[in-house]
C-alpha positions in Angstrom: 18.0 -3.4 -36.6 15.3 -5.7 -36.8 12.5 -2.8 -38.3 13.1 -0.2 -40.3 11.3 2.7 -37.8 9.2 2.8 -34.6 6.0 2.5 -36.3 7.0 -0.8 -38.0 8.1 -2.2 -34.4 4.5 -1.3 -33.3 2.8 -3.0 -36.1 5.0 -5.9 -36.4 3.5 -7.4 -39.6 0.1 -7.0 -38.3 0.8 -9.1 -35.1 1.6 -6.0 -33.0 -1.9 -5.9 -31.2 -1.8 -8.7 -30.0 2.1 -8.8 -29.0 1.4 -5.6 -27.1 -1.7 -6.6 -25.7 0.0 -9.7 -24.3 2.8 -7.6 -22.7 0.2 -4.8 -21.3 -1.5 -8.0 -19.7 1.6 -9.5 -18.0 3.1 -6.1 -16.7 -0.6 -5.2 -15.3 -0.4 -8.6 -13.7 2.8 -8.2 -12.4 2.4 -5.2 -10.9 -1.1 -6.3 -9.1 0.5 -9.2 -7.8 3.2 -7.3 -6.1 0.7 -4.4 -4.9 -1.9 -6.5 -3.7 0.0 -8.1 -0.9 1.7 -5.1 -0.1 -1.4 -3.6 0.4 -3.0 -6.0 2.5 -0.1 -6.5 4.6 -0.2 -2.4 5.1 -4.2 -2.9 6.0 -3.3 -5.7 8.3 -0.8 -3.7 10.0 -2.9 -0.9 10.5 -5.5 -3.3 12.0 -3.0 -5.0 14.5 -2.2 -1.5 15.7 -5.9 -0.5 16.5 -6.5 -3.8 17.9 -3.9 -3.4 20.6 -5.1 0.4 21.4 -8.6 -0.7 21.6 -7.0 -3.7 24.3 -5.1 -1.1 26.1 -7.9 1.0 26.7 -10.2 -1.8 27.8 -8.0 -2.8 30.0 -7.2 0.9 31.5 -10.9 1.5 31.5 -11.0 -2.0 33.7 -8.4 -1.0 36.0 -10.0 2.6 36.5 -6.7 4.3 34.9 -7.0 6.6 32.2 -6.3 5.1 29.0 -2.9 5.4 27.1 -2.5 7.6 24.3 0.2 7.2 21.6 0.6 10.5 20.1 3.2 8.7 17.6 0.2 6.2 16.3 -1.9 9.7 15.2 0.9 11.4 13.6 1.1 14.4 16.1 5.1 15.2 17.5 5.6 15.8 21.2 6.4 19.5 20.3 3.0 20.2 19.9 2.2 19.4 23.6 5.0 21.2 25.1 4.6 24.2 23.0 1.1 25.6 25.2 
C-alpha cells in the first residue's frame, strides 16, 4: 500500500485538503449534472399533463359537456369510486 495508514492517505503529505476537495467538487458537479436535467424533465412533464387537462376541460366547457376527470392523474384508484 502506498500510505501507511488511513490518516496518511487523508493527509497526502500536506496536499490531502486540495486533493479531497477536488474530488468532492467533481462528485458534486457530476451529481448536479445528472440531477438538474432529470428534475427539469419531471417538471416539464407535469406541466404538459396539466396543460392537456386544462385544454380538455376548456374544450368540454365550450361544448357544454362536463369536463373529463382523470383519476389516475391525481393518484386515486377506481376502487374508491366503486366502494360506496
